[in-house]
Biopython code that builds the backbone (N, CA, C, O; Angstrom):
import numpy as np
from Bio.PDB.StructureBuilder import StructureBuilder

atoms = [
    (1, "MET", "N", (2.854, -14.950, -12.631)),
    (1, "MET", "CA", (3.308, -14.051, -11.637)),
    (1, "MET", "C", (3.066, -12.613, -12.411)),
    (1, "MET", "O", (2.410, -11.660, -11.989)),
    (2, "ASN", "N", (3.707, -12.709, -13.534)),
    (2, "ASN", "CA", (3.644, -11.215, -14.278)),
    (2, "ASN", "C", (2.235, -10.708, -14.501)),
    (2, "ASN", "O", (1.957, -9.508, -14.488)),
    (3, "ALA", "N", (1.366, -11.672, -14.704)),
    (3, "ALA", "CA", (-0.018, -11.198, -14.876)),
    (3, "ALA", "C", (-0.431, -10.422, -13.654)),
    (3, "ALA", "O", (-0.923, -9.297, -13.735)),
    (4, "VAL", "N", (-0.224, -11.037, -12.549)),
    (4, "VAL", "CA", (-0.530, -10.264, -11.214)),
    (4, "VAL", "C", (0.077, -8.984, -11.224)),
    (4, "VAL", "O", (-0.584, -7.948, -11.147)),
    (5, "LEU", "N", (1.346, -9.018, -11.318)),
    (5, "LEU", "CA", (2.064, -7.698, -11.362)),
    (5, "LEU", "C", (1.520, -6.605, -12.322)),
    (5, "LEU", "O", (1.370, -5.448, -11.931)),
    (6, "THR", "N", (1.243, -6.980, -13.525)),
    (6, "THR", "CA", (0.680, -6.088, -14.567)),
    (6, "THR", "C", (-0.755, -5.660, -14.059)),
    (6, "THR", "O", (-1.164, -4.515, -14.254)),
    (7, "ALA", "N", (-1.454, -6.546, -13.448)),
    (7, "ALA", "CA", (-2.774, -6.187, -13.083)),
    (7, "ALA", "C", (-2.740, -5.129, -11.918)),
    (7, "ALA", "O", (-3.572, -4.226, -11.832)),
    (8, "ARG", "N", (-1.726, -5.313, -11.043)),
    (8, "ARG", "CA", (-1.700, -4.351, -9.939)),
    (8, "ARG", "C", (-1.196, -2.978, -10.377)),
    (8, "ARG", "O", (-1.526, -1.924, -9.834)),
    (9, "VAL", "N", (-0.359, -3.095, -11.417)),
    (9, "VAL", "CA", (0.214, -1.794, -11.856)),
    (9, "VAL", "C", (-0.928, -0.966, -12.559)),
    (9, "VAL", "O", (-1.060, 0.247, -12.399)),
    (10, "HIS", "N", (-1.661, -1.669, -13.278)),
    (10, "HIS", "CA", (-2.856, -1.066, -13.997)),
    (10, "HIS", "C", (-3.766, -0.583, -13.091)),
    (10, "HIS", "O", (-4.266, 0.506, -13.372)),
    (11, "ASP", "N", (-4.167, -1.214, -11.892)),
    (11, "ASP", "CA", (-5.049, -0.697, -10.882)),
    (11, "ASP", "C", (-4.482, 0.564, -10.252)),
    (11, "ASP", "O", (-5.216, 1.516, -9.985)),
    (12, "ALA", "N", (-3.156, 0.572, -10.010)),
    (12, "ALA", "CA", (-2.470, 1.604, -9.473)),
    (12, "ALA", "C", (-2.641, 2.857, -10.346)),
    (12, "ALA", "O", (-2.969, 3.928, -9.837)),
    (13, "GLU", "N", (-2.415, 2.718, -11.673)),
    (13, "GLU", "CA", (-2.402, 3.670, -12.705)),
    (13, "GLU", "C", (-4.005, 4.308, -12.664)),
    (13, "GLU", "O", (-4.268, 5.506, -12.560)),
    (14, "ARG", "N", (-4.971, 3.222, -12.771)),
    (14, "ARG", "CA", (-6.382, 3.785, -12.683)),
    (14, "ARG", "C", (-6.675, 4.693, -11.436)),
    (14, "ARG", "O", (-7.313, 5.743, -11.519)),
    (15, "LEU", "N", (-6.164, 4.204, -10.307)),
    (15, "LEU", "CA", (-6.321, 5.044, -9.120)),
    (15, "LEU", "C", (-5.882, 6.399, -9.078)),
    (15, "LEU", "O", (-6.526, 7.334, -8.602)),
    (16, "VAL", "N", (-4.607, 6.466, -9.668)),
    (16, "VAL", "CA", (-4.118, 7.817, -9.874)),
    (16, "VAL", "C", (-4.887, 8.648, -10.749)),
    (16, "VAL", "O", (-5.231, 9.783, -10.421)),
    (17, "ARG", "N", (-5.192, 8.084, -11.937)),
    (17, "ARG", "CA", (-5.911, 8.892, -12.902)),
    (17, "ARG", "C", (-7.305, 9.374, -12.373)),
    (17, "ARG", "O", (-7.739, 10.474, -12.714)),
    (18, "ALA", "N", (-7.951, 8.606, -11.602)),
    (18, "ALA", "CA", (-9.188, 8.734, -11.072)),
    (18, "ALA", "C", (-9.241, 9.748, -10.002)),
    (18, "ALA", "O", (-10.226, 10.470, -9.848)),
    (19, "THR", "N", (-8.090, 9.811, -9.195)),
    (19, "THR", "CA", (-7.921, 10.735, -8.123)),
    (19, "THR", "C", (-7.426, 12.025, -8.475)),
    (19, "THR", "O", (-7.804, 13.008, -7.837)),
    (20, "VAL", "N", (-6.569, 12.138, -9.486)),
    (20, "VAL", "CA", (-5.935, 13.501, -9.726)),
    (20, "VAL", "C", (-6.660, 13.960, -11.018)),
    (20, "VAL", "O", (-6.173, 13.669, -12.110)),
    (21, "ILE", "N", (-7.795, 14.660, -10.925)),
    (21, "ILE", "CA", (-8.376, 14.973, -12.178)),
    (21, "ILE", "C", (-8.361, 16.587, -12.381)),
    (21, "ILE", "O", (-8.874, 17.080, -13.386)),
    (22, "GLY", "N", (-7.790, 17.328, -11.450)),
    (22, "GLY", "CA", (-7.889, 18.762, -11.436)),
    (22, "GLY", "C", (-6.458, 19.276, -11.766)),
    (22, "GLY", "O", (-6.228, 20.482, -11.687)),
    (23, "HIS", "N", (-5.607, 18.498, -12.090)),
    (23, "HIS", "CA", (-4.242, 19.129, -12.300)),
    (23, "HIS", "C", (-3.350, 18.040, -13.087)),
    (23, "HIS", "O", (-3.241, 16.864, -12.743)),
    (24, "ALA", "N", (-2.745, 18.624, -14.180)),
    (24, "ALA", "CA", (-1.843, 17.553, -14.983)),
    (24, "ALA", "C", (-0.675, 17.329, -14.208)),
    (24, "ALA", "O", (-0.061, 18.219, -13.618)),
    (25, "LEU", "N", (-0.359, 16.041, -14.222)),
    (25, "LEU", "CA", (0.873, 15.541, -13.526)),
    (25, "LEU", "C", (1.943, 15.405, -14.791)),
    (25, "LEU", "O", (1.605, 15.097, -15.934)),
    (26, "THR", "N", (3.385, 15.712, -14.334)),
    (26, "THR", "CA", (4.418, 15.483, -15.183)),
    (26, "THR", "C", (4.638, 13.975, -15.233)),
    (26, "THR", "O", (4.126, 13.293, -14.345)),
    (27, "GLN", "N", (5.358, 13.396, -16.196)),
    (27, "GLN", "CA", (5.585, 11.942, -16.149)),
    (27, "GLN", "C", (6.101, 11.466, -14.927)),
    (27, "GLN", "O", (5.690, 10.438, -14.388)),
    (28, "ALA", "N", (7.133, 12.304, -14.406)),
    (28, "ALA", "CA", (7.941, 11.788, -13.201)),
    (28, "ALA", "C", (6.805, 11.753, -11.994)),
    (28, "ALA", "O", (6.703, 10.765, -11.266)),
    (29, "GLN", "N", (6.060, 12.785, -11.866)),
    (29, "GLN", "CA", (5.105, 12.907, -10.792)),
    (29, "GLN", "C", (3.950, 11.710, -10.877)),
    (29, "GLN", "O", (3.408, 11.186, -9.904)),
    (30, "PHE", "N", (3.742, 11.450, -12.075)),
    (30, "PHE", "CA", (2.648, 10.167, -12.361)),
    (30, "PHE", "C", (3.224, 9.067, -11.948)),
    (30, "PHE", "O", (2.581, 8.338, -11.192)),
    (31, "ASP", "N", (4.539, 8.705, -12.340)),
    (31, "ASP", "CA", (5.217, 7.441, -11.966)),
    (31, "ASP", "C", (5.225, 7.490, -10.338)),
    (31, "ASP", "O", (4.741, 6.519, -9.757)),
    (32, "ALA", "N", (5.694, 8.456, -9.651)),
    (32, "ALA", "CA", (5.788, 8.528, -8.356)),
    (32, "ALA", "C", (4.549, 8.157, -7.662)),
    (32, "ALA", "O", (4.588, 7.418, -6.679)),
    (33, "ALA", "N", (3.371, 8.668, -8.158)),
    (33, "ALA", "CA", (2.196, 8.506, -7.538)),
    (33, "ALA", "C", (1.647, 7.073, -7.994)),
    (33, "ALA", "O", (0.882, 6.469, -7.242)),
    (34, "VAL", "N", (2.025, 6.537, -9.198)),
    (34, "VAL", "CA", (1.659, 4.982, -9.337)),
    (34, "VAL", "C", (2.403, 4.317, -8.443)),
    (34, "VAL", "O", (1.862, 3.370, -7.873)),
    (35, "SER", "N", (3.548, 4.592, -8.175)),
    (35, "SER", "CA", (4.612, 3.744, -7.277)),
    (35, "SER", "C", (3.919, 3.878, -5.770)),
    (35, "SER", "O", (3.836, 2.841, -5.113)),
    (36, "PHE", "N", (3.490, 4.941, -5.279)),
    (36, "PHE", "CA", (2.941, 5.069, -4.090)),
    (36, "PHE", "C", (1.630, 4.493, -3.953)),
    (36, "PHE", "O", (1.306, 4.000, -2.872)),
    (37, "ALA", "N", (0.736, 4.505, -5.063)),
    (37, "ALA", "CA", (-0.406, 3.752, -5.011)),
    (37, "ALA", "C", (-0.365, 2.260, -4.967)),
    (37, "ALA", "O", (-1.192, 1.529, -4.421)),
    (38, "TYR", "N", (0.738, 1.898, -5.632)),
    (38, "TYR", "CA", (1.017, 0.461, -5.702)),
    (38, "TYR", "C", (1.315, -0.142, -4.267)),
    (38, "TYR", "O", (0.824, -1.196, -3.863)),
    (39, "ASN", "N", (2.067, 0.555, -3.647)),
    (39, "ASN", "CA", (2.546, 0.248, -2.263)),
    (39, "ASN", "C", (1.641, 0.740, -1.024)),
    (39, "ASN", "O", (1.910, 0.480, 0.149)),
    (40, "SER", "N", (0.638, 1.417, -1.414)),
    (40, "SER", "CA", (-0.185, 1.859, -0.314)),
    (40, "SER", "C", (-1.670, 1.501, -0.412)),
    (40, "SER", "O", (-2.008, 0.833, -1.389)),
    (41, "THR", "N", (-2.599, 1.862, 0.481)),
    (41, "THR", "CA", (-3.956, 1.630, 0.416)),
    (41, "THR", "C", (-4.725, 2.613, -0.527)),
    (41, "THR", "O", (-4.272, 3.752, -0.644)),
    (42, "ASP", "N", (-5.745, 2.292, -1.140)),
    (42, "ASP", "CA", (-6.636, 3.224, -1.673)),
    (42, "ASP", "C", (-6.876, 4.527, -1.042)),
    (42, "ASP", "O", (-6.842, 5.608, -1.630)),
    (43, "ARG", "N", (-7.126, 4.331, 0.236)),
    (43, "ARG", "CA", (-7.546, 5.494, 1.099)),
    (43, "ARG", "C", (-6.380, 6.545, 1.265)),
    (43, "ARG", "O", (-6.554, 7.759, 1.160)),
    (44, "ASN", "N", (-5.085, 5.897, 1.556)),
    (44, "ASN", "CA", (-3.889, 6.638, 1.765)),
    (44, "ASN", "C", (-3.677, 7.392, 0.399)),
    (44, "ASN", "O", (-3.443, 8.599, 0.346)),
    (45, "THR", "N", (-3.777, 6.582, -0.688)),
    (45, "THR", "CA", (-3.428, 7.205, -1.810)),
    (45, "THR", "C", (-4.267, 8.359, -2.331)),
    (45, "THR", "O", (-3.787, 9.346, -2.887)),
    (46, "ARG", "N", (-5.667, 8.140, -2.088)),
    (46, "ARG", "CA", (-6.670, 9.360, -2.294)),
    (46, "ARG", "C", (-6.152, 10.539, -1.457)),
    (46, "ARG", "O", (-5.998, 11.654, -1.956)),
    (47, "GLU", "N", (-5.892, 10.266, -0.198)),
    (47, "GLU", "CA", (-5.617, 11.484, 0.765)),
    (47, "GLU", "C", (-4.437, 12.009, 0.161)),
    (47, "GLU", "O", (-4.476, 13.183, -0.208)),
    (48, "ALA", "N", (-3.276, 11.271, -0.024)),
    (48, "ALA", "CA", (-1.978, 11.850, -0.471)),
    (48, "ALA", "C", (-2.081, 12.763, -1.619)),
    (48, "ALA", "O", (-1.528, 13.863, -1.605)),
    (49, "LEU", "N", (-2.909, 12.253, -2.803)),
    (49, "LEU", "CA", (-2.821, 12.902, -3.844)),
    (49, "LEU", "C", (-3.976, 13.975, -4.044)),
    (49, "LEU", "O", (-4.108, 14.625, -5.081)),
    (50, "ASP", "N", (-4.632, 14.060, -3.153)),
    (50, "ASP", "CA", (-5.855, 15.162, -3.214)),
    (50, "ASP", "C", (-5.221, 16.567, -3.372)),
    (50, "ASP", "O", (-5.773, 17.448, -4.032)),
    (51, "PRO", "N", (-4.087, 16.730, -2.762)),
    (51, "PRO", "CA", (-3.580, 18.236, -2.809)),
    (51, "PRO", "C", (-2.992, 18.524, -4.309)),
    (51, "PRO", "O", (-2.703, 19.664, -4.674)),
    (52, "ALA", "N", (-2.840, 17.308, -5.181)),
    (52, "ALA", "CA", (-2.433, 17.537, -6.546)),
    (52, "ALA", "C", (-3.657, 18.272, -7.420)),
    (52, "ALA", "O", (-3.463, 18.950, -8.429)),
    (53, "ASN", "N", (-4.767, 18.033, -6.906)),
    (53, "ASN", "CA", (-5.930, 18.558, -7.625)),
    (53, "ASN", "C", (-5.938, 20.170, -7.652)),
    (53, "ASN", "O", (-6.538, 20.883, -8.456)),
    (54, "ARG", "N", (-5.095, 20.579, -6.537)),
    (54, "ARG", "CA", (-5.069, 21.992, -6.608)),
    (54, "ARG", "C", (-3.614, 22.665, -6.985)),
    (54, "ARG", "O", (-3.277, 23.835, -6.805)),
    (55, "GLY", "N", (-2.891, 21.649, -7.526)),
    (55, "GLY", "CA", (-1.507, 22.082, -7.941)),
    (55, "GLY", "C", (-0.444, 21.981, -6.776)),
    (55, "GLY", "O", (0.708, 22.372, -6.965)),
    (56, "ASP", "N", (-0.834, 21.475, -5.623)),
    (56, "ASP", "CA", (-0.031, 21.663, -4.495)),
    (56, "ASP", "C", (0.700, 20.445, -4.195)),
    (56, "ASP", "O", (0.372, 19.656, -3.309)),
    (57, "MET", "N", (1.836, 20.302, -5.066)),
    (57, "MET", "CA", (2.696, 19.034, -5.142)),
    (57, "MET", "C", (3.528, 18.812, -3.758)),
    (57, "MET", "O", (3.810, 17.696, -3.321)),
    (58, "GLU", "N", (3.857, 19.978, -3.170)),
    (58, "GLU", "CA", (4.502, 20.078, -1.890)),
    (58, "GLU", "C", (3.661, 19.239, -0.920)),
    (58, "GLU", "O", (4.148, 18.393, -0.170)),
    (59, "GLY", "N", (2.478, 19.515, -0.989)),
    (59, "GLY", "CA", (1.388, 19.005, -0.022)),
    (59, "GLY", "C", (1.387, 17.456, -0.268)),
    (59, "GLY", "O", (1.335, 16.654, 0.664)),
    (60, "VAL", "N", (1.453, 17.066, -1.684)),
    (60, "VAL", "CA", (1.366, 15.578, -2.043)),
    (60, "VAL", "C", (2.547, 14.917, -1.326)),
    (60, "VAL", "O", (2.380, 13.916, -0.630)),
    (61, "ALA", "N", (3.739, 15.488, -1.505)),
    (61, "ALA", "CA", (5.024, 14.939, -0.982)),
    (61, "ALA", "C", (5.013, 14.933, 0.484)),
    (61, "ALA", "O", (5.637, 14.029, 1.041)),
    (62, "GLN", "N", (4.383, 15.825, 1.208)),
    (62, "GLN", "CA", (4.252, 15.758, 2.599)),
    (62, "GLN", "C", (3.436, 14.478, 3.025)),
    (62, "GLN", "O", (3.868, 13.661, 3.839)),
    (63, "HIS", "N", (2.347, 14.395, 2.464)),
    (63, "HIS", "CA", (1.192, 13.309, 2.661)),
    (63, "HIS", "C", (1.898, 12.055, 2.405)),
    (63, "HIS", "O", (1.793, 11.102, 3.178)),
    (64, "MET", "N", (2.641, 12.020, 1.306)),
    (64, "MET", "CA", (3.303, 10.729, 1.012)),
    (64, "MET", "C", (4.391, 10.281, 2.059)),
    (64, "MET", "O", (4.506, 9.120, 2.451)),
    (65, "SER", "N", (5.128, 11.272, 2.441)),
    (65, "SER", "CA", (6.140, 10.940, 3.575)),
    (65, "SER", "C", (5.436, 10.520, 4.827)),
    (65, "SER", "O", (6.030, 9.717, 5.546)),
    (66, "LEU", "N", (4.261, 10.948, 5.190)),
    (66, "LEU", "CA", (3.442, 10.558, 6.331)),
    (66, "LEU", "C", (2.896, 9.225, 6.350)),
    (66, "LEU", "O", (2.863, 8.510, 7.352)),
    (67, "ASN", "N", (2.395, 8.862, 5.009)),
    (67, "ASN", "CA", (1.638, 7.713, 4.878)),
    (67, "ASN", "C", (2.387, 6.478, 4.130)),
    (67, "ASN", "O", (1.761, 5.759, 3.351)),
    (68, "ARG", "N", (3.689, 6.287, 4.399)),
    (68, "ARG", "CA", (4.287, 5.239, 3.797)),
    (68, "ARG", "C", (3.894, 4.000, 4.221)),
    (68, "ARG", "O", (4.392, 2.990, 3.722)),
]
sb = StructureBuilder()
sb.init_structure("model")
sb.init_model(0)
sb.init_chain("A")
sb.init_seg("    ")
for serial, (resi, resn, name, xyz) in enumerate(atoms, 1):
    if name == "N":
        sb.init_residue(resn, " ", resi, " ")
    sb.init_atom(name, np.array(xyz, "f"), 0.0, 1.0, " ", f" {name:<3s}", serial, name[0])
structure = sb.get_structure()
């Protein structure tokens, strides 16, 4: 069971790193993005995190609240 959880968390981390390439995230922002990615689809994650590439963290929060 732990191996499955670990693999899913690593997948979520990779997705966040691959999606947010234009702006550095704080540790708290990264953690929140990984949590969102873990609990959402890849498509929703990419759409929600896209504004982060422009530094628009308010836009990220808005997308996350709409795509829970």
